[in-house]
CHARMM internal coordinates of N, CA and C (Angstrom, degrees):
IC EDIT
DIST 1 N 1 CA 1.5148
DIST 1 CA 1 C 1.5248
ANGL 1 N 1 CA 1 C 108.87
DIST 1 C 2 N 1.3427
ANGL 1 CA 1 C 2 N 107.87
DIHE 1 N 1 CA 1 C 2 N 138.52
DIST 2 N 2 CA 1.5239
ANGL 1 C 2 N 2 CA 114.14
DIHE 1 CA 1 C 2 N 2 CA -172.78
DIST 2 CA 2 C 1.5588
ANGL 2 N 2 CA 2 C 104.10
DIHE 1 C 2 N 2 CA 2 C -101.15
DIST 2 C 3 N 1.2592
ANGL 2 CA 2 C 3 N 114.21
DIHE 2 N 2 CA 2 C 3 N 137.43
DIST 3 N 3 CA 1.4520
ANGL 2 C 3 N 3 CA 121.30
DIHE 2 CA 2 C 3 N 3 CA 178.52
DIST 3 CA 3 C 1.5476
ANGL 3 N 3 CA 3 C 107.69
DIHE 2 C 3 N 3 CA 3 C -127.83
DIST 3 C 4 N 1.3311
ANGL 3 CA 3 C 4 N 116.15
DIHE 3 N 3 CA 3 C 4 N 123.88
DIST 4 N 4 CA 1.4103
ANGL 3 C 4 N 4 CA 122.09
DIHE 3 CA 3 C 4 N 4 CA -179.74
DIST 4 CA 4 C 1.5014
ANGL 4 N 4 CA 4 C 107.34
DIHE 3 C 4 N 4 CA 4 C -107.52
DIST 4 C 5 N 1.3371
ANGL 4 CA 4 C 5 N 117.44
DIHE 4 N 4 CA 4 C 5 N 130.48
DIST 5 N 5 CA 1.4642
ANGL 4 C 5 N 5 CA 122.19
DIHE 4 CA 4 C 5 N 5 CA 178.03
DIST 5 CA 5 C 1.5026
ANGL 5 N 5 CA 5 C 108.04
DIHE 4 C 5 N 5 CA 5 C -111.52
DIST 5 C 6 N 1.3452
ANGL 5 CA 5 C 6 N 119.17
DIHE 5 N 5 CA 5 C 6 N 115.61
DIST 6 N 6 CA 1.3759
ANGL 5 C 6 N 6 CA 120.40
DIHE 5 CA 5 C 6 N 6 CA -173.04
DIST 6 CA 6 C 1.5738
ANGL 6 N 6 CA 6 C 108.77
DIHE 5 C 6 N 6 CA 6 C -127.95
DIST 6 C 7 N 1.3584
ANGL 6 CA 6 C 7 N 115.77
DIHE 6 N 6 CA 6 C 7 N 158.25
DIST 7 N 7 CA 1.4409
ANGL 6 C 7 N 7 CA 118.72
DIHE 6 CA 6 C 7 N 7 CA 176.41
DIST 7 CA 7 C 1.4790
ANGL 7 N 7 CA 7 C 109.11
DIHE 6 C 7 N 7 CA 7 C -77.80
DIST 7 C 8 N 1.3570
ANGL 7 CA 7 C 8 N 113.33
DIHE 7 N 7 CA 7 C 8 N 150.31
DIST 8 N 8 CA 1.5223
ANGL 7 C 8 N 8 CA 117.39
DIHE 7 CA 7 C 8 N 8 CA 179.40
DIST 8 CA 8 C 1.5328
ANGL 8 N 8 CA 8 C 106.87
DIHE 7 C 8 N 8 CA 8 C -111.63
DIST 8 C 9 N 1.3187
ANGL 8 CA 8 C 9 N 115.82
DIHE 8 N 8 CA 8 C 9 N 131.25
DIST 9 N 9 CA 1.4432
ANGL 8 C 9 N 9 CA 120.52
DIHE 8 CA 8 C 9 N 9 CA 179.18
DIST 9 CA 9 C 1.5627
ANGL 9 N 9 CA 9 C 109.24
DIHE 8 C 9 N 9 CA 9 C -59.82
DIST 9 C 10 N 1.3513
ANGL 9 CA 9 C 10 N 116.47
DIHE 9 N 9 CA 9 C 10 N 140.55
DIST 10 N 10 CA 1.4014
ANGL 9 C 10 N 10 CA 124.47
DIHE 9 CA 9 C 10 N 10 CA -178.31
DIST 10 CA 10 C 1.5263
ANGL 10 N 10 CA 10 C 117.61
DIHE 9 C 10 N 10 CA 10 C 76.19
DIST 10 C 11 N 1.2936
ANGL 10 CA 10 C 11 N 114.88
DIHE 10 N 10 CA 10 C 11 N 2.05
DIST 11 N 11 CA 1.5111
ANGL 10 C 11 N 11 CA 119.15
DIHE 10 CA 10 C 11 N 11 CA 178.12
DIST 11 CA 11 C 1.5210
ANGL 11 N 11 CA 11 C 105.92
DIHE 10 C 11 N 11 CA 11 C -120.33
DIST 11 C 12 N 1.3128
ANGL 11 CA 11 C 12 N 117.78
DIHE 11 N 11 CA 11 C 12 N 136.11
DIST 12 N 12 CA 1.5146
ANGL 11 C 12 N 12 CA 117.19
DIHE 11 CA 11 C 12 N 12 CA 175.57
DIST 12 CA 12 C 1.5242
ANGL 12 N 12 CA 12 C 111.50
DIHE 11 C 12 N 12 CA 12 C -71.15
DIST 12 C 13 N 1.2771
ANGL 12 CA 12 C 13 N 119.61
DIHE 12 N 12 CA 12 C 13 N 146.60
DIST 13 N 13 CA 1.4801
ANGL 12 C 13 N 13 CA 121.17
DIHE 12 CA 12 C 13 N 13 CA 178.22
DIST 13 CA 13 C 1.4594
ANGL 13 N 13 CA 13 C 111.70
DIHE 12 C 13 N 13 CA 13 C -68.36
DIST 13 C 14 N 1.3329
ANGL 13 CA 13 C 14 N 116.99
DIHE 13 N 13 CA 13 C 14 N 156.97
DIST 14 N 14 CA 1.4625
ANGL 13 C 14 N 14 CA 120.07
DIHE 13 CA 13 C 14 N 14 CA 172.83
DIST 14 CA 14 C 1.4766
ANGL 14 N 14 CA 14 C 111.13
DIHE 13 C 14 N 14 CA 14 C -71.21
DIST 14 C 15 N 1.4001
ANGL 14 CA 14 C 15 N 115.24
DIHE 14 N 14 CA 14 C 15 N 154.56
DIST 15 N 15 CA 1.4432
ANGL 14 C 15 N 15 CA 114.46
DIHE 14 CA 14 C 15 N 15 CA 177.53
DIST 15 CA 15 C 1.5592
ANGL 15 N 15 CA 15 C 108.43
DIHE 14 C 15 N 15 CA 15 C -73.35
DIST 15 C 16 N 1.2052
ANGL 15 CA 15 C 16 N 119.74
DIHE 15 N 15 CA 15 C 16 N 164.83
DIST 16 N 16 CA 1.4982
ANGL 15 C 16 N 16 CA 122.70
DIHE 15 CA 15 C 16 N 16 CA -172.60
DIST 16 CA 16 C 1.5425
ANGL 16 N 16 CA 16 C 111.08
DIHE 15 C 16 N 16 CA 16 C -56.62
DIST 16 C 17 N 1.2645
ANGL 16 CA 16 C 17 N 117.76
DIHE 16 N 16 CA 16 C 17 N -47.59
DIST 17 N 17 CA 1.4206
ANGL 16 C 17 N 17 CA 119.26
DIHE 16 CA 16 C 17 N 17 CA 178.15
DIST 17 CA 17 C 1.4519
ANGL 17 N 17 CA 17 C 115.69
DIHE 16 C 17 N 17 CA 17 C -65.73
DIST 17 C 18 N 1.3199
ANGL 17 CA 17 C 18 N 120.56
DIHE 17 N 17 CA 17 C 18 N -35.31
DIST 18 N 18 CA 1.4886
ANGL 17 C 18 N 18 CA 124.47
DIHE 17 CA 17 C 18 N 18 CA 174.64
DIST 18 CA 18 C 1.4930
ANGL 18 N 18 CA 18 C 107.87
DIHE 17 C 18 N 18 CA 18 C -66.54
DIST 18 C 19 N 1.2951
ANGL 18 CA 18 C 19 N 117.72
DIHE 18 N 18 CA 18 C 19 N -39.07
DIST 19 N 19 CA 1.4765
ANGL 18 C 19 N 19 CA 121.22
DIHE 18 CA 18 C 19 N 19 CA -178.79
DIST 19 CA 19 C 1.5189
ANGL 19 N 19 CA 19 C 109.59
DIHE 18 C 19 N 19 CA 19 C -64.51
DIST 19 C 20 N 1.3857
ANGL 19 CA 19 C 20 N 117.46
DIHE 19 N 19 CA 19 C 20 N -45.43
DIST 20 N 20 CA 1.4026
ANGL 19 C 20 N 20 CA 119.73
DIHE 19 CA 19 C 20 N 20 CA 177.91
DIST 20 CA 20 C 1.5391
ANGL 20 N 20 CA 20 C 112.69
DIHE 19 C 20 N 20 CA 20 C -55.68
DIST 20 C 21 N 1.3498
ANGL 20 CA 20 C 21 N 114.63
DIHE 20 N 20 CA 20 C 21 N -44.70
DIST 21 N 21 CA 1.4640
ANGL 20 C 21 N 21 CA 118.46
DIHE 20 CA 20 C 21 N 21 CA 175.83
DIST 21 CA 21 C 1.5229
ANGL 21 N 21 CA 21 C 117.40
DIHE 20 C 21 N 21 CA 21 C -63.12
DIST 21 C 22 N 1.3302
ANGL 21 CA 21 C 22 N 113.21
DIHE 21 N 21 CA 21 C 22 N -40.16
DIST 22 N 22 CA 1.4504
ANGL 21 C 22 N 22 CA 121.43
DIHE 21 CA 21 C 22 N 22 CA 173.89
DIST 22 CA 22 C 1.5204
ANGL 22 N 22 CA 22 C 113.96
DIHE 21 C 22 N 22 CA 22 C -61.02
DIST 22 C 23 N 1.3623
ANGL 22 CA 22 C 23 N 114.77
DIHE 22 N 22 CA 22 C 23 N -49.21
DIST 23 N 23 CA 1.5528
ANGL 22 C 23 N 23 CA 117.80
DIHE 22 CA 22 C 23 N 23 CA 173.96
DIST 23 CA 23 C 1.5548
ANGL 23 N 23 CA 23 C 112.99
DIHE 22 C 23 N 23 CA 23 C -55.07
DIST 23 C 24 N 1.3508
ANGL 23 CA 23 C 24 N 113.76
DIHE 23 N 23 CA 23 C 24 N -43.38
DIST 24 N 24 CA 1.3777
ANGL 23 C 24 N 24 CA 119.10
DIHE 23 CA 23 C 24 N 24 CA -178.72
DIST 24 CA 24 C 1.5613
ANGL 24 N 24 CA 24 C 113.75
DIHE 23 C 24 N 24 CA 24 C -60.96
DIST 24 C 25 N 1.2564
ANGL 24 CA 24 C 25 N 111.32
DIHE 24 N 24 CA 24 C 25 N -43.85
DIST 25 N 25 CA 1.5394
ANGL 24 C 25 N 25 CA 115.05
DIHE 24 CA 24 C 25 N 25 CA -177.34
DIST 25 CA 25 C 1.5992
ANGL 25 N 25 CA 25 C 107.41
DIHE 24 C 25 N 25 CA 25 C -72.39
DIST 25 C 26 N 1.2683
ANGL 25 CA 25 C 26 N 116.61
DIHE 25 N 25 CA 25 C 26 N -38.66
DIST 26 N 26 CA 1.5041
ANGL 25 C 26 N 26 CA 121.21
DIHE 25 CA 25 C 26 N 26 CA -176.58
DIST 26 CA 26 C 1.4699
ANGL 26 N 26 CA 26 C 107.66
DIHE 25 C 26 N 26 CA 26 C -65.00
DIST 26 C 27 N 1.3235
ANGL 26 CA 26 C 27 N 119.58
DIHE 26 N 26 CA 26 C 27 N -47.33
DIST 27 N 27 CA 1.4841
ANGL 26 C 27 N 27 CA 124.11
DIHE 26 CA 26 C 27 N 27 CA -175.94
DIST 27 CA 27 C 1.4980
ANGL 27 N 27 CA 27 C 108.57
DIHE 26 C 27 N 27 CA 27 C -68.51
DIST 27 C 28 N 1.3848
ANGL 27 CA 27 C 28 N 120.71
DIHE 27 N 27 CA 27 C 28 N -39.48
DIST 28 N 28 CA 1.4553
ANGL 27 C 28 N 28 CA 122.64
DIHE 27 CA 27 C 28 N 28 CA 179.85
DIST 28 CA 28 C 1.5239
ANGL 28 N 28 CA 28 C 113.79
DIHE 27 C 28 N 28 CA 28 C -65.70
DIST 28 C 29 N 1.3929
ANGL 28 CA 28 C 29 N 114.83
DIHE 28 N 28 CA 28 C 29 N -31.86
DIST 29 N 29 CA 1.4995
ANGL 28 C 29 N 29 CA 121.00
DIHE 28 CA 28 C 29 N 29 CA -173.74
DIST 29 CA 29 C 1.4347
ANGL 29 N 29 CA 29 C 114.08
DIHE 28 C 29 N 29 CA 29 C -114.31
DIST 29 C 30 N 1.3734
ANGL 29 CA 29 C 30 N 119.24
DIHE 29 N 29 CA 29 C 30 N 17.01
DIST 30 N 30 CA 1.4605
ANGL 29 C 30 N 30 CA 124.43
DIHE 29 CA 29 C 30 N 30 CA -176.56
DIST 30 CA 30 C 1.4066
ANGL 30 N 30 CA 30 C 114.76
DIHE 29 C 30 N 30 CA 30 C -50.12
DIST 30 C 31 N 1.2433
ANGL 30 CA 30 C 31 N 121.41
DIHE 30 N 30 CA 30 C 31 N -51.27
DIST 31 N 31 CA 1.4285
ANGL 30 C 31 N 31 CA 126.54
DIHE 30 CA 30 C 31 N 31 CA -178.32
DIST 31 CA 31 C 1.5573
ANGL 31 N 31 CA 31 C 111.09
DIHE 30 C 31 N 31 CA 31 C -58.82
DIST 31 C 32 N 1.2780
ANGL 31 CA 31 C 32 N 115.56
DIHE 31 N 31 CA 31 C 32 N -47.41
DIST 32 N 32 CA 1.5486
ANGL 31 C 32 N 32 CA 119.70
DIHE 31 CA 31 C 32 N 32 CA 178.45
DIST 32 CA 32 C 1.4856
ANGL 32 N 32 CA 32 C 112.44
DIHE 31 C 32 N 32 CA 32 C -60.76
DIST 32 C 33 N 1.4160
ANGL 32 CA 32 C 33 N 111.14
DIHE 32 N 32 CA 32 C 33 N -44.27
DIST 33 N 33 CA 1.5420
ANGL 32 C 33 N 33 CA 116.60
DIHE 32 CA 32 C 33 N 33 CA 177.54
DIST 33 CA 33 C 1.5209
ANGL 33 N 33 CA 33 C 113.01
DIHE 32 C 33 N 33 CA 33 C -56.64
DIST 33 C 34 N 1.3418
ANGL 33 CA 33 C 34 N 116.52
DIHE 33 N 33 CA 33 C 34 N -50.14
DIST 34 N 34 CA 1.4062
ANGL 33 C 34 N 34 CA 121.83
DIHE 33 CA 33 C 34 N 34 CA -178.62
DIST 34 CA 34 C 1.5834
ANGL 34 N 34 CA 34 C 109.27
DIHE 33 C 34 N 34 CA 34 C -65.65
DIST 34 C 35 N 1.2921
ANGL 34 CA 34 C 35 N 118.77
DIHE 34 N 34 CA 34 C 35 N -44.31
DIST 35 N 35 CA 1.4535
ANGL 34 C 35 N 35 CA 117.19
DIHE 34 CA 34 C 35 N 35 CA 179.27
DIST 35 CA 35 C 1.5536
ANGL 35 N 35 CA 35 C 113.01
DIHE 34 C 35 N 35 CA 35 C -60.82
DIST 35 C 36 N 1.3802
ANGL 35 CA 35 C 36 N 119.04
DIHE 35 N 35 CA 35 C 36 N -43.52
DIST 36 N 36 CA 1.4261
ANGL 35 C 36 N 36 CA 122.41
DIHE 35 CA 35 C 36 N 36 CA 174.12
DIST 36 CA 36 C 1.5264
ANGL 36 N 36 CA 36 C 113.67
DIHE 35 C 36 N 36 CA 36 C -58.99
DIST 36 C 37 N 1.3644
ANGL 36 CA 36 C 37 N 113.55
DIHE 36 N 36 CA 36 C 37 N -39.96
DIST 37 N 37 CA 1.4689
ANGL 36 C 37 N 37 CA 120.16
DIHE 36 CA 36 C 37 N 37 CA -177.95
DIST 37 CA 37 C 1.6113
ANGL 37 N 37 CA 37 C 106.54
DIHE 36 C 37 N 37 CA 37 C -62.94
DIST 37 C 38 N 1.3087
ANGL 37 CA 37 C 38 N 116.35
DIHE 37 N 37 CA 37 C 38 N -46.79
DIST 38 N 38 CA 1.4343
ANGL 37 C 38 N 38 CA 122.58
DIHE 37 CA 37 C 38 N 38 CA -179.81
DIST 38 CA 38 C 1.5399
ANGL 38 N 38 CA 38 C 110.91
DIHE 37 C 38 N 38 CA 38 C -60.55
DIST 38 C 39 N 1.3309
ANGL 38 CA 38 C 39 N 113.83
DIHE 38 N 38 CA 38 C 39 N -52.83
DIST 39 N 39 CA 1.4890
ANGL 38 C 39 N 39 CA 119.74
DIHE 38 CA 38 C 39 N 39 CA 177.57
DIST 39 CA 39 C 1.4653
ANGL 39 N 39 CA 39 C 112.31
DIHE 38 C 39 N 39 CA 39 C -51.30
DIST 39 C 40 N 1.3723
ANGL 39 CA 39 C 40 N 118.43
DIHE 39 N 39 CA 39 C 40 N -48.42
DIST 40 N 40 CA 1.5206
ANGL 39 C 40 N 40 CA 123.11
DIHE 39 CA 39 C 40 N 40 CA -174.91
DIST 40 CA 40 C 1.5396
ANGL 40 N 40 CA 40 C 111.05
DIHE 39 C 40 N 40 CA 40 C -73.35
DIST 40 C 41 N 1.3104
ANGL 40 CA 40 C 41 N 117.87
DIHE 40 N 40 CA 40 C 41 N -55.93
DIST 41 N 41 CA 1.4805
ANGL 40 C 41 N 41 CA 120.01
DIHE 40 CA 40 C 41 N 41 CA -171.06
DIST 41 CA 41 C 1.4670
ANGL 41 N 41 CA 41 C 112.25
DIHE 40 C 41 N 41 CA 41 C -85.67
DIST 41 C 42 N 1.3511
ANGL 41 CA 41 C 42 N 123.61
DIHE 41 N 41 CA 41 C 42 N -30.26
DIST 42 N 42 CA 1.4151
ANGL 41 C 42 N 42 CA 121.85
DIHE 41 CA 41 C 42 N 42 CA -179.44
DIST 42 CA 42 C 1.5274
ANGL 42 N 42 CA 42 C 112.20
DIHE 41 C 42 N 42 CA 42 C -93.94
DIST 42 C 43 N 1.2995
ANGL 42 CA 42 C 43 N 115.14
DIHE 42 N 42 CA 42 C 43 N -54.34
DIST 43 N 43 CA 1.5033
ANGL 42 C 43 N 43 CA 121.36
DIHE 42 CA 42 C 43 N 43 CA -176.11
DIST 43 CA 43 C 1.5434
ANGL 43 N 43 CA 43 C 113.45
DIHE 42 C 43 N 43 CA 43 C -83.13
DIST 43 C 44 N 1.3059
ANGL 43 CA 43 C 44 N 115.26
DIHE 43 N 43 CA 43 C 44 N -11.01
DIST 44 N 44 CA 1.4644
ANGL 43 C 44 N 44 CA 122.57
DIHE 43 CA 43 C 44 N 44 CA 178.82
DIST 44 CA 44 C 1.6004
ANGL 44 N 44 CA 44 C 111.34
DIHE 43 C 44 N 44 CA 44 C 58.66
DIST 44 C 45 N 1.3032
ANGL 44 CA 44 C 45 N 115.80
DIHE 44 N 44 CA 44 C 45 N 37.10
DIST 45 N 45 CA 1.3944
ANGL 44 C 45 N 45 CA 120.29
DIHE 44 CA 44 C 45 N 45 CA 173.20
DIST 45 CA 45 C 1.5057
ANGL 45 N 45 CA 45 C 110.77
DIHE 44 C 45 N 45 CA 45 C -93.79
DIST 45 C 46 N 1.3612
ANGL 45 CA 45 C 46 N 117.26
DIHE 45 N 45 CA 45 C 46 N 155.04
DIST 46 N 46 CA 1.5176
ANGL 45 C 46 N 46 CA 119.30
DIHE 45 CA 45 C 46 N 46 CA 174.67
DIST 46 CA 46 C 1.5681
ANGL 46 N 46 CA 46 C 108.94
DIHE 45 C 46 N 46 CA 46 C -75.19
DIST 46 C 47 N 1.2234
ANGL 46 CA 46 C 47 N 116.43
DIHE 46 N 46 CA 46 C 47 N 146.08
DIST 47 N 47 CA 1.5153
ANGL 46 C 47 N 47 CA 119.14
DIHE 46 CA 46 C 47 N 47 CA 176.49
DIST 47 CA 47 C 1.5641
ANGL 47 N 47 CA 47 C 108.45
DIHE 46 C 47 N 47 CA 47 C -123.78
DIST 47 C 48 N 1.2542
ANGL 47 CA 47 C 48 N 116.68
DIHE 47 N 47 CA 47 C 48 N 146.95
DIST 48 N 48 CA 1.4455
ANGL 47 C 48 N 48 CA 118.78
DIHE 47 CA 47 C 48 N 48 CA 177.23
DIST 48 CA 48 C 1.5336
ANGL 48 N 48 CA 48 C 112.10
DIHE 47 C 48 N 48 CA 48 C -87.43
DIST 48 C 49 N 1.3267
ANGL 48 CA 48 C 49 N 116.27
DIHE 48 N 48 CA 48 C 49 N 147.24
DIST 49 N 49 CA 1.4400
ANGL 48 C 49 N 49 CA 125.50
DIHE 48 CA 48 C 49 N 49 CA 178.30
DIST 49 CA 49 C 1.5573
ANGL 49 N 49 CA 49 C 105.87
DIHE 48 C 49 N 49 CA 49 C -75.89
DIST 49 C 50 N 1.3407
ANGL 49 CA 49 C 50 N 115.27
DIHE 49 N 49 CA 49 C 50 N 136.55
DIST 50 N 50 CA 1.4247
ANGL 49 C 50 N 50 CA 120.58
DIHE 49 CA 49 C 50 N 50 CA 177.56
DIST 50 CA 50 C 1.5090
ANGL 50 N 50 CA 50 C 107.82
DIHE 49 C 50 N 50 CA 50 C -114.22
DIST 50 C 51 N 1.3662
ANGL 50 CA 50 C 51 N 117.97
DIHE 50 N 50 CA 50 C 51 N 127.96
DIST 51 N 51 CA 1.3902
ANGL 50 C 51 N 51 CA 122.45
DIHE 50 CA 50 C 51 N 51 CA 173.62
DIST 51 CA 51 C 1.5258
ANGL 51 N 51 CA 51 C 111.68
DIHE 50 C 51 N 51 CA 51 C -103.38
DIST 51 C 52 N 1.3423
ANGL 51 CA 51 C 52 N 119.25
DIHE 51 N 51 CA 51 C 52 N 116.93
DIST 52 N 52 CA 1.4587
ANGL 51 C 52 N 52 CA 121.55
DIHE 51 CA 51 C 52 N 52 CA -176.87
DIST 52 CA 52 C 1.5889
ANGL 52 N 52 CA 52 C 107.30
DIHE 51 C 52 N 52 CA 52 C -83.52
DIST 52 C 53 N 1.3546
ANGL 52 CA 52 C 53 N 115.51
DIHE 52 N 52 CA 52 C 53 N 110.64
DIST 53 N 53 CA 1.4320
ANGL 52 C 53 N 53 CA 117.69
DIHE 52 CA 52 C 53 N 53 CA 178.55
DIST 53 CA 53 C 1.5323
ANGL 53 N 53 CA 53 C 115.29
DIHE 52 C 53 N 53 CA 53 C -113.55
DIST 53 C 54 N 1.3351
ANGL 53 CA 53 C 54 N 113.67
DIHE 53 N 53 CA 53 C 54 N -3.24
DIST 54 N 54 CA 1.5233
ANGL 53 C 54 N 54 CA 115.10
DIHE 53 CA 53 C 54 N 54 CA -179.73
DIST 54 CA 54 C 1.4650
ANGL 54 N 54 CA 54 C 107.68
DIHE 53 C 54 N 54 CA 54 C -119.26
DIST 54 C 55 N 1.3321
ANGL 54 CA 54 C 55 N 114.15
DIHE 54 N 54 CA 54 C 55 N 154.42
DIST 55 N 55 CA 1.4953
ANGL 54 C 55 N 55 CA 119.01
DIHE 54 CA 54 C 55 N 55 CA -179.45
DIST 55 CA 55 C 1.5552
ANGL 55 N 55 CA 55 C 107.87
DIHE 54 C 55 N 55 CA 55 C -62.86
DIST 55 C 56 N 1.3608
ANGL 55 CA 55 C 56 N 117.10
DIHE 55 N 55 CA 55 C 56 N 146.00
DIST 56 N 56 CA 1.3435
ANGL 55 C 56 N 56 CA 123.10
DIHE 55 CA 55 C 56 N 56 CA 175.65
DIST 56 CA 56 C 1.5086
ANGL 56 N 56 CA 56 C 113.50
DIHE 55 C 56 N 56 CA 56 C -73.66
DIST 56 C 57 N 1.3397
ANGL 56 CA 56 C 57 N 121.60
DIHE 56 N 56 CA 56 C 57 N 147.43
DIST 57 N 57 CA 1.4875
ANGL 56 C 57 N 57 CA 117.41
DIHE 56 CA 56 C 57 N 57 CA 176.20
DIST 57 CA 57 C 1.3963
ANGL 57 N 57 CA 57 C 116.67
DIHE 56 C 57 N 57 CA 57 C -71.16
END
COOR INIT
IC SEED 1 N 1 CA 1 C
IC BUILD
């Protein structure tokens, strides 16, 4: 799966350390993120919010 991280106009970029953490989380959970996106926006299902409280493997 290919993931592109791009800057958004009007929003300040993340600090390098924050961006590293963000990339790690997104790559580790990419399948779940895509599945929830499809469920919500395409299939109009409700999705549960997930709070990550443990360190990723």
